C-alpha positions in Angstrom: 110.2 55.3 92.3 107.2 57.5 92.9 106.4 58.5 96.5 103.0 58.9 98.0 101.5 62.2 99.2 100.9 62.7 102.9 98.8 65.2 104.8 101.9 67.2 105.3 102.1 67.7 101.6 98.9 69.7 101.5 100.8 73.0 101.0 102.2 71.5 97.8 98.6 71.0 96.6 97.7 74.5 97.5 100.6 75.8 95.4 99.7 73.7 92.4 96.1 75.1 92.6 97.2 78.7 93.0 99.6 78.4 90.0 97.0 76.6 88.0 94.4 79.4 88.7 96.7 82.4 88.2 99.1 81.1 85.6 102.2 82.5 87.3 104.4 82.1 90.3 104.2 85.9 91.1 100.4 86.0 91.1 100.1 82.7 93.0 102.6 84.1 95.5 100.5 87.1 96.2 97.4 84.9 96.6 99.1 82.6 99.1 101.5 85.2 100.6 104.5 83.0 99.7 107.6 84.0 97.8 108.2 83.0 94.2 111.2 80.8 95.0 109.2 79.0 97.7 106.4 78.3 95.2 108.8 77.2 92.5 110.4 74.7 95.0 107.0 73.4 96.0 105.8 72.9 92.4 109.1 71.0 91.7 108.7 68.9 94.9 105.1 67.9 93.9 106.2 67.0 90.4 109.1 65.0 91.8 106.8 63.3 94.3 104.2 62.3 91.6 106.8 61.6 89.0 105.0 63.8 86.4 105.3 67.3 84.8 102.3 69.4 86.0 103.0 72.5 84.0 104.6 73.6 80.7 106.9 76.6 81.4 106.7 79.5 79.0 108.1 83.0 79.0 104.6 84.3 79.7 104.0 82.0 82.6 102.9 78.5 83.6 100.4 76.5 81.5 98.9 73.2 82.8 100.3 70.2 81.0 97.9 67.5 79.9 98.7 65.5 83.1 98.2 68.6 85.3 94.9 69.3 83.6 93.7 65.8 84.4 94.9 66.1 88.0 93.4 69.5 88.6 89.8 68.4 89.4 91.1 65.9 92.0 93.2 68.6 93.6 90.2 70.8 93.9 88.3 68.0 95.5 91.2 67.7 98.0 91.0 71.4 98.7 87.2 71.2 99.3 87.6 68.2 101.6 90.4 69.8 103.5 88.4 73.0 103.9 85.4 71.1 105.2 87.7 69.2 107.6 89.3 72.3 109.1 86.0 74.1 109.3 84.3 71.3 111.2 87.3 70.8 113.5 87.6 74.6 114.2 83.8 74.7 114.8 84.1 72.3 117.7 86.3 74.6 119.8 84.6 75.8 122.9 87.2 78.3 123.9 86.3 82.0 123.9 89.9 83.2 123.6 91.6 83.0 120.2 91.6 84.8 116.9 88.7 85.9 114.7 89.4 87.0 111.2 87.2 89.6 109.6 86.9 90.9 106.1 85.1 93.9 104.7 85.4 96.4 101.9 88.4 98.8 102.0 86.0 101.7 102.6 84.1 100.0 105.4 87.4 98.9 107.0 88.7 102.4 106.9 85.6 104.5 107.9 83.0 102.1 109.6 84.6 99.2 111.4 87.5 100.7 113.6 85.4 102.0 116.4 83.2 98.9 116.4 86.3 96.7 116.6 87.7 98.9 119.4 84.4 98.3 121.4 84.8 94.5 120.8 88.4 94.5 122.1 87.2 96.3 125.2 84.4 93.9 125.8 86.5 90.7 125.0 90.2 91.4 125.5 91.1 87.6 125.1 89.8 87.6 121.5 92.3 88.8 119.0 91.0 90.4 115.8 92.4 90.3 112.2 90.9 92.7 109.7 91.3 92.0 106.0 90.3 95.1 104.0 89.5 94.0 100.4 87.0 94.8 97.7 87.1 91.2 96.4 84.9 88.5 98.0 86.9 86.4 100.3 85.9 82.8 100.3 84.6 82.0 103.8 84.4 78.3 103.2 88.2 78.2 102.6 88.8 80.0 105.9 90.0 83.1 104.2 87.9 84.9 106.9 85.6 83.8 109.8 83.1 86.7 109.4 82.5 88.9 106.4 80.7 92.3 106.3 79.0 92.4 102.9 77.1 95.1 101.0 74.9 92.5 99.4 73.0 89.4 100.5 75.3 86.4 100.5 73.8 83.4 98.7 76.6 80.9 99.0 75.5 77.4 100.2 76.6 76.6 103.8 76.9 80.3 104.6 74.7 81.8 107.3 73.8 85.5 106.9 72.2 88.3 108.8 70.9 91.7 107.6 72.2 94.3 110.1 71.5 97.7 108.4 71.1 99.9 105.4 73.7 102.5 104.2 72.2 105.7 102.7 74.2 107.2 99.8 74.3 110.8 98.6 76.1 113.1 96.0 78.9 115.3 97.3 81.6 117.6 96.1 84.4 119.5 97.8 83.7 123.1 98.8 86.8 124.0 96.9 85.4 122.4 93.7 82.0 124.1 94.1 83.7 127.5 94.7 85.5 127.0 91.4 82.8 125.3 89.2 79.5 126.3 90.8 76.8 124.2 92.5 74.6 122.1 90.4 70.9 122.7 91.3 69.3 119.5 89.7 70.5 116.1 88.8 70.9 116.7 85.0 73.3 119.6 85.9 76.0 117.3 87.1 76.7 116.2 83.5 78.0 119.7 82.9 80.5 119.1 85.8 83.4 116.8 86.5 82.2 113.6 88.0 84.5 111.2 89.8 83.7 107.6 88.7 84.9 104.1 88.8 87.4 102.6 86.4 86.8 98.9 85.7 83.6 98.7 87.7 80.5 100.0 85.9 78.3 100.2 89.0 77.8 104.0 88.9 77.1 104.0 85.1 74.5 101.2 85.3 72.9 102.8 88.4 72.5 106.1 86.6 71.1 104.4 83.5 68.7 102.4 85.7 67.5 105.7 87.1 66.9 107.1 83.6 70.1 109.2 83.4 72.2 108.6 80.3 75.8 108.1 81.5 78.9 106.8 79.8 82.6 106.4 80.8 83.3 109.8 79.1 81.2 111.6 81.8 83.8 110.6 84.4 87.2 112.4 83.6 88.7 111.0 86.9 88.2 107.3 87.6 89.3 105.0 90.5 88.0 101.6 91.8 89.5 101.8 95.2 86.7 103.5 97.3 89.0 105.1 99.9 91.1 106.6 97.2 88.0 107.6 95.3 86.6 109.5 98.3 90.0 111.3 98.7 89.7 112.4 95.0 86.3 113.9 95.7 87.6 115.6 98.9 90.5 117.1 97.0 88.2 118.8 94.5 88.5 116.5 91.4 84.7 116.6 90.9 81.3 115.4 92.1 81.2 112.0 93.7 79.0 109.6 95.7 79.6 108.5 99.3 77.9 107.1 102.4 76.0 109.9 104.0 77.2 109.2 107.5 80.9 109.5 106.4 80.3 112.6 104.3 78.4 114.4 107.1 81.4 114.1 109.3 83.6 115.7 106.7 83.8 119.5 106.6 85.7 119.5 103.3 82.6 118.4 101.4 79.1 119.7 100.8 76.0 117.6 100.1 74.2 118.2 96.8 70.4 118.3 97.3 68.6 116.7 94.4 65.0 115.5 94.2 66.0 111.8 93.8 67.1 109.0 96.0 70.3 107.1 95.3 69.7 103.4 95.9 70.9 102.4 99.3 73.3 99.5 100.3 72.2 96.6 102.5 74.7 95.5 105.1 74.9 91.9 105.9 77.1 89.7 108.2 78.1 86.3 106.7 80.0 83.3 108.3 80.4 79.6 107.5 77.6 77.6 109.1 80.1 75.2 110.5 81.9 78.0 112.4 79.0 80.1 113.4 78.5 78.5 116.7 82.1 78.5 117.8 82.0 80.6 121.0 84.4 83.3 120.0 83.0 83.7 116.5 79.5 83.8 117.9 80.5 86.4 120.4 82.3 88.6 117.8 79.3 88.1 115.4 76.9 89.4 118.1 79.0 92.3 119.1 79.7 93.2 115.5 76.0 93.1 114.6 75.1 95.3 117.6 77.8 97.8 116.6 76.6 98.0 113.0 73.0 98.3 114.1 73.8 101.1 116.4 76.2 102.9 114.0 75.0 105.9 112.2 75.1 104.3 108.8 
């Protein structure tokens, strides 16, 4: 006899959605921070509860069954409703103490935010801070973070955003590389040098092309998408690269390359769910974070 789902079974629905989205227990486990055996048991428990098979198991992973595909839109509606419920409930809290979860790019988390978060802890010792460094966009509406630091203007519905600064970028190379390869005098000279680029991201290539400089993947013999690792490659002498001016100025291992052009700057925005923005501790961290970013030498 089929059993009914209860609110306590919400974790089973989360597991179903994660496996449906990723196609495997391992990828879903990384997404939810749960073990593969736990996810396997939860999928089986949900199937037993509903009395249906949600997935066809294959050697290459999990594929939605016909029944699973029909149930998927309803499961997503449940996720949206649960997210709205938890956001609204959390937004009613009037306590200043508690935890605020922040997310930012790996590079900003490494080079920009630590001193600002130290100032926040000094000002508000009853507020605990969680920092999630990631170059993917965490979904604020699903409580993956309370506040996000973005390098673009957020446009998602029900998200409040504030512009807090502009990051200037420049071209740099390690002094060891310039001693070995010489210093380019103008922009077109860098195409005769090694340039450190991105791997899957085409941001540098498209930016160069937009500025009138023909660039292709072959111009970048060293490539890395992780910005912190990218900067370490530049510092180590792998070639010419691009970085936030404030970070590079503080690094004696590199030298600025002075060209007669301006690399497009990055806007810095804070973003938070509208439903959570006025929660006292989130509002307080938001204000202190905004002040810190505005005052920072970006």
